[in-house]
C-alpha positions, -999 to 999 in steps of 0.1 A, spaced: 0 1 -5 27 21 2 41 19 -25 10 22 -45 10 61 -24 46 72 -32 39 62 -73 5 81 -67 27 110 -54 59 112 -83 27 110 -108 8 134 -93 44 153 -89 58 146 -125 24 164 -141 27 196 -116 58 202 -139 42 197 -172 23 220 -163 43 245 -150 76 238 -177 38 252 -199 38 289 -201 7 291 -205 -8 320 -235 -5 351 -217 -32 379 -223 -25 410 -227 -32 435 -190 -53 461 -195 -70 483 -168 -107 499 -167 -117 532 -146 -141 524 -127 -163 551 -127 -194 573 -104 -212 606 -104 -181 612 -137 -149 610 -106 -130 578 -103 -129 561 -77 -115 525 -91 -86 509 -118 -97 473 -123 -68 453 -136 -73 426 -158 -57 393 -179 -84 385 -211 -114 386 -184 -96 378 -151 -96 397 -127 -57 402 -111 -66 435 -86 -80 464 -79 -58 501 -76 -72 534 -66 -68 559 -79 -55 580 -54 -29 567 -51 9 562 -69 3 541 -95 -33 551 -97 -22 587 -107 7 575 -133 -23 549 -152 -47 577 -153 -15 602 -166 -6 583 -188 -45 574 -200 -60 612 -196 -21 619 -221 -36 600 -254 -73 608 -247 -59 649 -249 -38 637 -282 -65 625 -306 -83 650 -307 -54 678 -317 -42 654 -341 -84 656 -356 -75 689 -357 -44 685 -380 -61 666 -405 -86 692 -405 -65 713 -415 -42 693 -437 -75 693 -461 -87 730 -457 
């Protein structure tokens, strides 16, 4: 009986090592702002459809994410305005 238990433990250990050796398909990490009454109340870090963690928008990392997001949003209208000026 001891031999059966040892064999079962060894086979499960080898299965775990092969699972860890094969990398899981990597999905892009995205950030989603949760708003209430026009204010960002939380930032969700997501991998695919899985919620990894919630980031406080007032934290250093939260402020950095929001700053990058708002910088991207401000660049888009200026690009549209320059296209309009070029076509006129």
